[in-house]
C-alpha positions in Angstrom: 11.3 12.4 -19.2 9.1 10.3 -21.5 7.6 7.8 -19.1 4.0 8.2 -18.1 3.7 8.2 -14.3 1.4 6.0 -12.3 -0.6 8.0 -9.8 -2.1 6.4 -6.7 -3.9 8.3 -4.0 -3.1 7.4 -0.4 -5.7 7.3 2.3 -6.4 5.1 5.3 -9.6 4.6 7.2 -8.6 7.1 9.9 -10.2 10.4 10.9 -9.6 13.4 8.7 -7.8 16.3 10.5 -10.7 18.6 9.8 -12.2 17.7 13.2 -9.5 19.9 14.9 -9.8 22.8 12.4 -11.9 25.8 13.5 -15.0 26.0 11.4 -14.6 22.6 9.8 -15.3 20.2 12.7 -18.8 19.4 11.3 -17.6 18.4 7.8 -18.2 14.7 6.8 -15.4 12.5 8.1 -14.2 8.9 8.2 -17.4 7.3 9.5 -19.5 8.9 6.8 -19.9 6.7 3.7 -20.7 9.7 1.5 -17.3 11.2 2.4 -15.5 8.1 0.9 -17.8 7.9 -2.1 -17.2 11.6 -2.9 -13.4 11.1 -2.5 -13.4 8.1 -4.8 -15.4 10.0 -7.5 -13.0 12.9 -7.2 -10.0 10.5 -7.7 -11.7 9.0 -10.8 -12.6 12.4 -12.3 -9.0 13.6 -11.8 -7.6 10.5 -13.7 -5.8 8.7 -10.9 -4.9 5.1 -11.5 -6.1 4.0 -8.1 -7.2 4.9 -4.6 -5.3 3.0 -1.9 -6.7 2.6 1.6 -4.0 1.4 4.1 -5.3 -0.5 7.1 -4.1 -2.0 10.4 -5.6 -3.5 13.5 -2.7 -2.0 15.5 -2.3 1.2 17.4 0.6 2.9 19.3 1.7 0.9 22.3 4.7 0.9 24.7 5.4 -1.7 27.3 2.3 -3.7 26.4 -0.2 -0.8 26.8 -1.8 1.8 24.5 -0.1 5.2 24.7 -2.5 7.7 26.3 -1.4 10.4 23.8 -2.7 8.2 21.0 -6.2 8.2 22.4 -6.2 11.9 23.5 -4.9 13.3 20.2 -6.0 10.5 17.9 -2.5 9.5 16.8 -2.8 6.5 14.5 -5.8 5.5 16.6 -9.4 5.7 15.4 -10.2 3.9 12.2 -12.9 2.1 10.2 -12.5 -1.2 8.2 -11.2 -0.1 4.8 -12.2 -3.4 3.2 -15.9 -2.8 4.2 -15.8 0.4 2.0 -14.8 -1.3 -1.2 -18.2 -2.6 -2.5 -19.6 0.9 -2.1 -16.7 2.6 -3.8 -16.8 0.0 -6.6 -20.5 0.8 -7.2 -19.8 4.6 -7.2 -17.0 4.4 -9.8 -16.3 2.8 -13.1 -12.6 3.1 -13.9 -10.7 3.9 -10.7 -8.5 1.1 -9.3 -9.2 0.2 -5.7 -6.4 -1.1 -3.4 -6.7 -2.2 0.2 -4.3 -3.6 2.8 -5.0 -6.9 4.4 -2.3 -8.3 6.7 -1.1 -11.8 6.2 -0.9 -12.0 10.0 -4.6 -11.2 10.6 -6.5 -13.0 7.9 -6.2 -16.6 6.6 -5.6 -17.2 2.9 -9.0 -18.7 2.1 -10.7 -15.6 3.6 -8.4 -13.2 1.6 -8.9 -15.2 -1.6 -12.7 -15.1 -1.4 -12.8 -11.4 -0.3 -10.6 -10.2 -3.1 -12.2 -12.4 -5.8 -15.6 -11.2 -4.8 -14.5 -7.5 -4.9 -12.7 -8.1 -8.2 -16.1 -9.3 -9.6 -18.0 -6.4 -8.1 -15.5 -3.8 -9.4 -15.2 -5.6 -12.8 -11.5 -6.2 -12.4 -10.3 -3.1 -10.5 -9.1 -4.6 -7.2 -5.6 -4.7 -5.7 -4.2 -6.3 -2.6 -1.5 -4.6 -0.6 0.3 -7.6 1.0 1.8 -6.7 4.3 2.8 -8.4 7.5 1.1 -5.6 9.4 1.9 -2.3 11.0 1.9 -1.5 14.7 2.4 -5.3 15.2 2.8 -5.0 19.0 -0.7 -3.5 19.3 -2.2 -5.9 16.8 -0.7 -8.9 18.7 -2.1 -7.6 22.0 -5.6 -7.2 20.4 -5.6 -10.7 19.0 -4.1 -12.2 22.2 -1.1 -13.6 20.3 2.7 -13.4 20.8 4.6 -10.9 18.7 6.1 -13.0 15.9 9.8 -12.2 15.0 10.2 -9.9 12.0 11.8 -12.4 9.5 9.3 -15.2 10.6 6.4 -12.8 9.7 7.8 -12.6 6.2 8.2 -16.3 5.9 4.6 -16.6 6.9 3.6 -14.0 4.3 5.4 -16.0 1.6 3.4 -19.1 2.6 0.2 -17.1 2.7 0.7 -15.6 -0.7 1.6 -19.0 -2.2 -1.7 -20.5 -0.9 -3.7 -17.5 -2.0 -2.2 -17.7 -5.5 -3.0 -21.5 -5.7 -6.6 -20.7 -4.8 -6.9 -17.9 -7.3 -5.0 -19.5 -10.2 -5.3 -23.2 -9.6 -8.8 -24.1 -8.7 -10.7 -23.1 -11.8 -9.6 -23.8 -15.4 -10.3 -20.9 -17.7 -13.2 -22.8 -19.3 -14.5 -24.5 -16.1 -17.6 -22.3 -15.8 -20.2 -23.6 -18.2 -23.6 -22.1 -17.3 -25.4 -24.2 -19.8 -29.2 -23.7 -19.5 -30.0 -26.6 -21.8 -28.0 -29.2 -19.8 -28.3 -27.6 -16.4 -24.5 -27.7 -16.0 -23.1 -24.9 -13.9 -19.4 -25.9 -14.0 -17.3 -28.8 -15.3 -16.2 -30.9 -12.2 -13.2 -32.1 -14.1 -11.9 -28.5 -14.4 -12.5 -27.4 -10.8 -9.8 -28.9 -8.8 -8.9 -29.1 -5.1 -5.9 -27.1 -4.0 -3.6 -29.2 -1.9 -1.1 -27.1 0.1 1.0 -28.2 3.1 3.2 -25.2 3.9 5.2 -24.2 7.0 2.3 -22.0 8.3 -0.8 -22.9 6.3 -2.4 -26.1 5.1 -5.4 -26.5 2.8 -7.2 -29.2 0.8 -10.2 -27.5 -0.7 -11.7 -25.3 -3.4 -12.3 -21.6 -3.8 -16.0 -21.8 -4.7 -16.2 -18.3 -6.2 -15.6 -18.5 -10.0 -12.7 -16.6 -11.6 -13.1 -12.8 -11.7 -11.8 -10.5 -14.5 -8.2 -10.4 -13.2 -8.4 -13.9 -11.6 -5.7 -12.7 -9.1 -6.1 -9.1 -7.9 -3.2 -6.8 -8.7 -0.6 -7.4 -6.0 1.1 -4.6 -4.1 3.6 -4.6 -1.3 4.8 -2.0 1.2 8.0 -2.6 3.3 11.6 -1.8 2.5 13.5 -4.0 4.8 15.6 -6.7 3.1 12.8 -9.3 3.8 10.2 -6.8 2.5 12.2 -6.2 -0.7 12.5 -10.0 -1.2 8.8 -10.4 -0.9 8.2 -7.6 -3.3 10.6 -9.0 -5.9 9.0 -12.4 -5.6 5.3 -11.5 -5.8 4.5 -7.8 -6.0 3.4 -6.0 -9.2 3.8 -2.6 -7.5 5.6 -1.6 -4.4 5.2 1.5 -2.2 8.4 3.2 -0.9 9.2 6.2 1.2 12.7 7.5 1.9 15.2 10.1 0.8 16.5 10.1 -2.8 19.7 8.1 -2.3 17.9 5.4 -0.2 15.0 5.2 -2.7 17.4 4.7 -5.6 19.2 1.9 -3.8 15.9 0.2 -2.8 14.4 0.4 -6.3 17.6 -0.8 -7.9 17.7 -3.7 -5.4 14.1 -4.7 -6.0 14.6 -4.6 -9.8 17.8 -6.7 -9.5 16.0 -9.3 -7.3 13.0 -9.5 -9.7 15.3 -10.0 -12.7 17.2 -12.8 -10.9 13.9 -14.5 -10.3 13.1 -14.4 -14.0 10.4 -11.8 -13.8 12.3 -9.0 -15.5 13.4 -5.5 -14.2 10.1 -3.9 -15.2 7.9 -6.5 -13.5 7.4 -4.3 -10.4 6.2 -0.7 -10.6 8.0 1.3 -7.9 5.8 4.1 -6.5 7.2 6.6 -4.1 5.4 8.7 -1.5 4.6 12.1 -2.9 3.6 14.9 -0.5 2.8 18.1 -2.3 2.6 21.4 -0.4 1.5 24.1 -2.9 0.9 27.9 -2.7 1.0 30.9 -5.0 4.6 31.6 -3.9 7.4 29.5 -2.5 7.4 31.8 0.6 3.8 31.1 1.3 4.3 27.4 0.9 7.2 27.4 3.3 5.3 29.5 5.8 2.2 27.2 5.7 4.4 24.1 6.0 6.2 25.6 9.0 2.9 26.5 10.7 1.7 22.9 10.2 4.9 21.5 11.8 4.6 23.9 14.7 1.2 22.5 15.5 2.7 19.0 16.0 4.1 18.3 19.5 7.1 16.2 20.3 4.8 13.8 22.1 2.6 13.5 19.0 5.7 12.8 16.8 7.1 10.3 19.3 3.8 8.5 19.5 3.7 8.2 15.7 7.2 6.7 15.7 6.2 4.3 18.4 3.2 3.2 16.3 5.5 2.1 13.5 8.4 0.8 15.5 7.5 0.1 19.1 10.4 2.3 20.2 10.0 5.1 22.8 12.2 7.8 21.5 11.5 10.1 24.5 13.1 7.5 26.8 16.4 7.8 24.9 19.2 10.4 25.1 17.8 13.0 22.7 21.3 14.3 21.7 22.8 10.9 20.7 22.0 8.6 17.8 19.5 5.8 18.4 21.3 2.7 19.7 22.2 0.2 17.0 20.4 -2.5 19.1 17.1 -0.9 18.2 17.4 -2.6 14.8 16.6 -5.8 16.5 13.0 -4.7 17.0 10.3 -7.0 15.7 8.1 -4.1 14.8 8.5 -1.9 11.6 12.2 -2.3 10.9 12.1 0.0 7.9 11.6 3.1 10.0 14.5 2.0 12.3 17.0 1.1 9.7 16.6 4.4 7.9 18.0 6.2 11.0 21.0 4.0 11.7 24.5 3.9 10.2 27.6 6.1 10.1 25.7 9.3 9.5 22.9 8.5 11.9 20.9 11.5 13.2 20.3 12.1 16.9 17.1 11.0 18.5 16.0 14.7 18.6 16.6 14.9 14.9 14.5 11.8 14.3 11.6 13.3 16.3 11.9 16.5 14.3 11.9 14.5 11.1 8.6 12.8 12.2 7.2 16.1 13.2 7.9 17.5 9.7 7.3 14.5 7.5 6.3 11.4 9.3 7.3 8.3 7.4 6.8 9.9 4.0 10.0 11.9 3.4 10.3 15.6 2.5 7.5 17.3 0.6 7.6 18.8 -2.8 7.2 22.4 -1.8 6.6 25.8 -3.5 4.5 26.9 -6.4 2.9 24.1 -8.5 5.6 24.5 -11.1 8.4 24.2 -8.5 6.8 21.2 -6.8 6.4 19.4 -10.1 10.0 20.2 -11.0 11.1 18.6 -7.7 8.9 15.6 -8.3 10.2 15.0 -11.8 13.8 15.3 -10.5 13.2 12.6 -7.9 11.7 10.3 -10.5 14.8 10.7 -12.6 17.2 10.3 -9.7 15.5 7.1 -8.5 14.1 5.5 -11.6 10.7 5.3 -9.9 7.5 4.7 -11.9 5.1 7.1 -10.2 3.7 8.4 -6.9 1.5 7.3 -4.1 0.2 10.8 -3.4 -0.2 11.7 0.3 -3.2 13.8 1.4 -3.3 17.6 1.7 -3.0 19.0 5.3 -6.8 18.7 5.8 -6.7 15.0 4.8 -8.2 15.4 1.4 -6.7 15.7 -2.1 -8.3 18.9 -3.5 -5.1 20.8 -3.9 -3.4 18.0 -5.7 -6.4 17.4 -8.0 -7.0 21.1 -8.7 -3.4 22.2 -9.2 -0.9 19.4 -9.5 -2.7 17.0 -11.8 -3.4 19.7 -14.5 0.3 20.6 -14.4 1.4 16.9 -14.7 -1.0 16.5 -17.6 0.2 19.7 -19.3 3.7 18.4 -19.2 2.6 15.0 -20.7 3.7 13.1 -17.6 0.5 11.2 -16.9 -1.9 9.2 -19.1 -4.6 11.1 -21.0 -6.9 8.2 -20.2 -6.5 5.0 -18.3 -5.7 2.0 -20.6 -8.0 -1.0 -20.4 -10.6 -1.6 -17.8 -8.7 -3.5 -15.1 -6.3 -2.2 -12.5 -3.5 -4.4 -13.9 -4.0 -2.8 -17.3 -3.9 0.7 -15.8 -0.4 -0.1 -14.6 1.0 -2.3 -17.4 -1.0 -1.5 -20.5 -4.1 -2.6 -22.3 -4.4 -6.4 -22.6 -2.4 -7.1 -19.4 -5.4 -8.4 -17.5 -3.9 -11.4 -15.8 -0.7 -12.2 -14.1 2.1 -12.6 -16.7 3.6 -16.0 -17.3 6.8 -14.9 -15.6 5.0 -14.4 -12.3 5.2 -17.4 -9.9 1.4 -17.5 -9.6 1.2 -18.5 -13.2 2.8 -21.8 -12.4 -0.2 -22.8 -10.3 -2.6 -22.7 -13.3 -4.0 -26.1 -14.3 -2.6 -25.7 -17.8 0.9 -25.0 -16.4 0.7 -27.9 -13.9 -0.3 -30.3 -16.7 2.5 -29.1 -18.9 5.0 -29.5 -16.1 3.8 -33.1 -15.5 4.3 -34.1 -19.1 
C-alpha cells in the first residue's frame, strides 16, 4: 500500500473510565483542563493529523425519560462542552488539527459561523466542523423543549444550515476587503463586505458575518452518519467523513459516497473516508484476547442496552432476545445508522446485537493482537474498503498512550503515515500543502463574491 493514512484521534467531552479503575480514580479527568491540554500535546507530538471531540446535548432516554442506568453507571451521560476547550487547545499546540461537533439542530448558522471563524483565527487555520444533525436526538429534544423532528427532515434542515453557513463564510468578505490602512484610517472596504441574503426552508438571513476571513475562510468540513441521507450530505459538503461498520458495509458506504461526490462534480477523491480504528495491543495475541475478553465481561447487558438506546431510542431489553429486531424499528427518528446495520436477510438476534454492543459499541471489531498483527489487520481493512485513514478510538482507560507508544511507531516504520504534516492548516494536513481553502469544485466556492460576479456576467 502506497497511500499515506490520515490519523485522527477520537475523544468526546465525557468522563474517562479511570474513575472506576482501582488506584486510578484520582487521576485528572474530563473536568480538568490540564488533562485535555496534555492529551492535545500528546496527539501533536505523535504526529496525528487532528484531535476530534464529539459532542451532543442528548443522553439515553426511553419513553420520554432519562434511563436510570445512564445516571448510575455514567453511560453516555456526563460531559463538558467540547467547543469551550478549543481556544485552550489551540493555544497549547501549533500543528495539530482540532475538530468539534456542533449539531445543526442545536445552533443557528450565524452562531456556528462566528464560533468557527473565531477559532480558525485563534488556531491559525487548524479548525474543523463535524456537521451532524445530533445524536441521542430524543434526549436533546426533551432538553430543548422541542418536538423530535423526523430523520429526513433533520437532514433537509442540515443542508439549509450548511448553505447559509457557507454563504456567511465565503460570501460576506471579498479576499481583499480587509484594508487596515493606518494612513487613511480605513479598516475595510464597504464595497467588498456584502450582506448575505438567504431565504431557505428553515433559515433566513439578511446580514453580515462581522469577523474577517480566517486562514481557511471556511473550516474543514467533516460529517458523521451513514444513512442514505447522511451519505448524501457528506457527498455534497463534507471534506472528510467518519464511518464505522464491518468491512463489507464500509466498502459499500465508501463507494457510494465517492460515486455521489463524483456525480456532483466534486471528484471521487474530494471526501476523505476515515474509519473507526480500535487497537487492542499486547505482547502476545493470547494476552490481547484475554484482556479484551476481561473488558467485555465488565460490561453488563443493561449497560450495553442503555448505550444502544442512546444512539437509537430503542429498548432492546423489551424485545424478544432470540429473534431479530423488528423491521419496523427502521422507522425510528433517532440514529438510523445503528438500526439499519442490524436489519436485512442475515439480521442478528436482539441478543446478538446486545453482545455486539457489549464488545464493540458502535465502532466495529478491534484490531487485536501484537502490534504487528493489529497493524496488519488495519492495513487489510484499508485495502478492502479503499478508506483513507482512521479515526482512532481510545484505549480502554480512555487515553491513547498505547496507540501513541506502540502503533504509531509501527505505522511510521512501514511508511504508512506522513513523516511531517504538510502545510499549516487542517485542510492542508488532509489534502496537501497549498490546499488552504475550499476547492473550486466545492459548492461553497460558488458563494464567493468573485464567483457570483462571474455568474452574473
